[in-house]
C-alpha positions, 0 to 999 in steps of 0.5 A, spaced: 705 435 314 699 438 310 694 434 312 694 437 319 691 444 318 685 441 314 684 437 319 684 442 324 679 447 319 674 442 320 673 440 327 672 447 329 667 447 323 664 441 326 663 444 332 660 450 329 655 446 325 653 442 332 651 448 335 648 450 330 644 443 329 643 444 336 640 450 336 636 449 330 633 442 334 630 447 339 628 453 335 624 446 331 621 444 338 619 451 340 615 451 333 612 445 333 609 447 342 607 454 339 603 450 333 600 445 337 598 451 343 
């Protein structure tokens, strides 16, 4: 099946994007905290 490879690729990309989003969220939180203080 040709659909298996793309699905796996999307799954790995999702994991990477989720990590990036988590890091971005933490960074934004720290940025807001520092700007307020």
